[in-house]
N, C-alpha and C positions, 0 to 999 in steps of 0.2 A: 364605850370603846369604839373608836372609828375603824371601820373595816377597810382593809387594803383593796383597792380596785384591781382586778386581775382579768387576764384573758385566759380562757381554758382551751386546751388543745388536746385532742386525741391523735396520737401518732401511731398508726397501725402498720407495723413492719411485718415481714414474712415470719420472723421468729418472735419478736417481742411486741406486745401490745401495751402502749404507754399512755399515761394521762399526765398532763403538765398544767401548772398555773404559772403565768408570767405576770410580773408587776408592770407598771407603766413605763419603766425603763427597760423592759424586756429581759429582766433578770428572773431566772427560775426561782420560784419560792415554794414549789411543791411538786412532787413527782411520785407516781406509783406505777407499777407495771404488772403484767401477768403473761403467761404463755398458755396456749391451748394445744393439746395433742390433735393432730389431724384426724379426720374421720373418713371412712371409705365412701367414695362416690358410687354411682350406679354401675360402674365397671370394676369396683374394688380398688381404684387408685386413691391416693390421699387427696383430701379436699379440706377447705377451710370450714370449721364448725361455726357457721354464720350465726346460728341462733344463740350459741353460747357467747359469742362475741357481742351480739346485740344486747343480751341480758346483762353482761358485765358492764358495758358502756352506760346503760341506763342506770344501773345501780350506782356506779361511780359518780355520775353527774349529780344524781339526786343527793348523794352523800355530800358532795362538794358544795352544793347549793345551801347546805345547812351549816357549813363551816362558820364558826363565830368570828374568825379573824379575817375572812376574805369575802369580797362581793364580786361575783362573776359578771363582768360587763360585756364580754364578747365570747364567742365560741367558734372554733374552726377545727378542721380535720386535715390530716396528712396521711396518705396511705400508699402502699405499693401499687404499681400499675399492672396491666395485663390480666386484670381480674374483673369479670362481669358478675353481677348479681341479677338473677332473673326473677321477675315478679309477675303475678297474675293481675287481673283487672281490679282486684281488691287491694293490690299493693303488697300481697303476701309472697314470700320467697317460695318458689314452686320447684326449683331444681337445685342440684348440688352446685356449690361454687367451685367450678373446676380449677384445678391447680395448673399453673402455666408450665409445669414440668411434665404434665400428662402427655404421653406419646400421641402423635397425630397420625391417623391412617395415611400411609404413603399413597395409596391409590386415590384417596380423596384429594390430597394435595395436587397430585398430577391432574386430576379432573379439573380442579379449580384453576390452576395456572394455564392449562391448555384452553379452557373456555374463555379466559379473559386476557389473552394476548401473550402469555408466556411469563415465566418467573422474572426474567430480566426487566421486562416492561413494568410489571406490577410493582416490583420492589423499588424501582427507580421513581415511579410516579407517586408512590405512597411513602417514600423515604423510609421504608421498613424492610430490613433484611428478612429473608425467608426463615422464620423461626417457629413455625408450627403453632402450638398453643400460645406461645409468647406473642404472637400476632393476635391480640384478643378479638379482632374482627373475625378471624378465621374460626374462633370458637363458635360463633353464630352460624357460620357456614357448615361447620361440623354438625351442629345440632339439627339444622334444617335437613341435611342430606343423610346423616347417619342415625339420627334419633328423631324422626319426623313427629311421632306422637308427643314426645316431650316438647319439641319446638312449638307445637300448636297450643301448648299451655301458656306460652309466654305472651304477655301483653306489653311489658316494658323490660328492657335490658339496660342496666345502669352500671357504670364503673364504680369500683369499690369506694373511692373517696366521696363520690356523690351519693352513694347509698348510705354512708354514715351520716351525711347531712339529712337525708330523707327520714332516717330514724327519728330525728328530733324536730324536724320542721314539717314533715308530711308533704314536701314539694319535691317533685322529680325533675331533675335538670341534668344537662351534660356540660362539660367544660373543656376548653381547648387543651389543657395540659394532659388530661386523661386520653382524649381523642388522638392527640398527636404524639403519643409515646409508643412507637413501633407497633401500632395496632393494625396496619394495612387498611384502615378505614378512610383515611384522609388523602385527597389528591393535593399535593403541595404546589402543583402548578395552577390548578383551578381554584385552590383555596376553598374547597367544598368537599363533601363526602364523595368518595370515588364512585365512578360509574357502576362498578360491580355491586356496591352496597345498595344502590337504587334498583338495579336490575333484579337483585335477589329479594327485594321487598323488605330488606332488613332495616332500612332507614326509618320505616314507620315504627319500629320498636324503640328507637333512640329518642329520649326526651329532648326538648329544645335546648339549644346552646345558650348559656349565659356567660357574661364576662366574669372572670374569676375574682374581681374585686366587688362583686355583687354581695350585698348583705340581705339575708332573709330574717325571719324571726322564729325562734323556737315556739313550740306549742306551749300553751299556758301551764301545763303540768311541769314543764322544764323552765319556767321562769319568764317566758316571753323575751328571751335574750337575743340581741342582734347576732346573727349566725352566718358565717361564711359557707360557701358551697363545696368546700373541700378542694384539695390540690394534690396532684401527683407528687410523691415524696422527693424525687430528684429535682423537679422544678422548684419545689418548696425550699430545698437546701440551698438553692442558688440565690434566693431573694435577699438574705442578709448581706451578701457580698455586693449585689447590685445596688442596694441602698447605701452602703457604707464605703464603697470604693470609688475613687475618682479615676484611677487608671484602669486600663483594660487588663484582663486576667483570664486564666483558665482555672476552673475548679475541678479537682480530682476528688470526687465524693466516693469514699470507700466503705465497704461493708461486705455483705454477701456478693454484691456486684461492685466493681470499680467503674464508675461512670466519669469519663472525661468530658467536661462541658465547656464549650467556648461560646458565650453569648454574643460575641462580636464577630463570629464567622457564620455568614449566612449563604456561603457558596453552595451551588447545587452539588448533589452527591454523584459520584461516578460509580460505575458497576464494580470497579475494584474496591472502592471504599465500602460499598454495601456488602461485598463478600467478606470483609474483615469486621463486620458487625459495627460499622459506622452508620449513623442514621441522623435524622433530625427530630427534635422535639418541637412542640409549639410553646411559646411563652404564654403567660396569662393574657397577653394582648393579641395572641394569634400570629406572632412573628416566628419564623423558623429559627432554630438554634442547633448548631452542629454538635453532635456528641459521638463518642465511641464507648463501647462497653466490653468489659471482661468479667467472667464469672470467677473473679480472683479470690474473693473471700471463701467461696465454697471449695475451690481448688486447694487453698491454703489449709482449710480445715481437714479435708480428706488426707492430704499429705502428712499433716501433723499427726493425725490418728495412726497412720501407717508407721510413722517414726516412733511414736510412743509404744506401739505394739512390739516393734522390733527390739527396742532397747529396754523395754519394761519400765518405762518412766511414768510418773504421775501426771495428771492433767495440769496444765499451766507451766510446765517446765520451760517452754520456749520463752515465756515472758520474763524469766529470771536470767536469760542469757544476754550478755553484753555484746555489742558489735565489736568485732576485732578486725582492724584494718589489715593486719598481716594475714589473717585467715581469708579475708576477702581477696587479697592479692593472689593468694595461693589458688583459691577455687576459680577465680576469674581468669587465671592464666592457663587453665587447662583447655586444650583445643576441642575436646569432645564433651558434648552434653551428657549428663548422667541421670537425668530424671525423665520419666514418662508421665504424661499428664492424663488425668481422667476427664476433665471438663474443658480444658483449654486446647486450642489447636494452633500451636506456634508456627507450624508450617505455612499457615495463611500469611504470615508476616515474613516468610523466608528464613525462619529460625528453626534450627534442628532440635530434635528431642531424641532421647534414647528409646530404643524399641521396648525396653522394660526397665524398671528400677530395681537395682540390686543394692540393697542397703548395706550389705556386707563389704562393699567397696569403700565405704567411708570409715575413717579411723575412729570417729566418735560422733555423738549427736551434734556437737557444735559445728563440725565440718559439714555435716549433712544439712543443717539448718542454714548455714551461710550459703551453701550451694542452692538450696531451695529458693531463698530470697533473691539470689543472683539471677537465677533463671527466670523467676517470676518478674523481676524488674526489667529484664531484657524485653519481655513481652509487653509489659506496661509502658515502657518508653516507646515502643513501636505503635501501641494503641494511642498514646498521647499525641504522637506526631500527626495522626490523621486529622485532628482538630486544630493543631497549631499551624499547619502549613497554610499559605496564602493569607496569613495574618502576622502582625508584628508583635504578638503577645509573648512576653518572656516571663511574666510573673505567674507562678503556679501555686495555688492554695491546695493543701491536702487536708481534708476533713474526714470524719468518720473513724472507724476502728483502726485503720492502718496509720493514722497520724501519730499514734503513740508507739508505733513499732520502729524502734531505733534502727534496726537493720534495713528496713524498707526505705526510710527517709534518707539515711546516709548513702545508700546505694543509688537512689535517685539523684542526689546531689552530685555524686561522682560521675554518673552517666549523662547528666544534663548540666554541664559546667556553665553554659551560657544562660541558664534560667535561674531565677530566684525561687527556691523552694521554701514555702512558708507553711508551717503546720498551723492549722486554724485553731483559734480559741472559741469558735462558735460551737460549743457542745450542743448536741441534739439539734443540729442545723435544720432538719426538715420540720421539726416541731416549732422552732423559732421562726422559720419562714412563714408558717401558717399563722402564727401569732401576729407577725408584722403585717401580713396581708389583710388581716381583719381590722387593722387600726390606722394604717397610713396609705396614702396614695402612692403606689409604686411607679417607678420610672418605666417607660416603654422601652423594651430592648431594641436597640438600633445600633448599627455599625457606623452610622454617620456622626 
């Protein structure tokens, strides 16, 4: 029996940890996934159980290497950003993997920004809105100044996608896509680590940067397979479109976060854009890419849970609800907003919100859900506009969880009549991008 040559990809999201096999045409031929409950860090806040993740990945790959029908030819990794793994001189994990939602001490933030020229200057130079722990570089500043004994135990700090590579190759490296995703580490003007990173002595903890199309080799116990160095998941989700699209486009990658990505917009960020969670990523080649972010999926989940509780409905009810144009006309015609948001800040975009949500004001669940998506898409359209302006892109691809949400897509089409809204058929885009990266030479992102 001839084995099918495949590329293996670990796609490690905030919620789901997945493993894929793709054939030579990049079609998925195998998938498995798991979830891990968070564990408390040294302050009692949730953190990633990195040892459990590591053990699961090793077990899964060893099992896949024994599959009689597949032969793994390449291996790569995609993972969420804003996450550092801290190692000692032996390469052992020595500290918790701090969650990016962990609160950041306000006095320490004030100290940092006042020391290095103010919040406006730092955010602009690093193309990173002020996000606390979501600025992964500030996690290291936090450790150095709030937990000095723990900080002294660190020999290397590596972003999560590159730690996954380290598990199987034993090589510690950094890559542009992890460094350049709202970390506050990189000076986008100088195209080097920012002054503060060097001044604090943090740069010595960061492994050397390698191009993301670099291939290493797994250790012999993992088959000596050519292995990618890992890629930030939002950057990875972009790659299938870069490879397969001739025209310029914007990608709206949805899930826990809704990330609007315009790889053809490299204009400098303004302070107003930064205040609205607009930033720049770096491509695999080190070019800046303008993006904007919304915590849309988490907000949707929170509001749905509130609605289910109010109406006593089972999980999954909203997925059975059809988009009703008449209902949309009704809810969109109301002058006053009716929802209050937990995670989103619509006022940043000049959009009102209710001071509190009163579910009893709605006639039924359908009216409430149409209202929710109407108000969410108002904010989403405003966020999209940040990356669309100063470019002539009118084609918008929507991938991820919301591309199957009829209400979300139909309302986007109504609110963006000059744009072509296309629901993507690239399922599991971040995993697919990592597979592509390990196999073909990708185009350099350029607006020219």
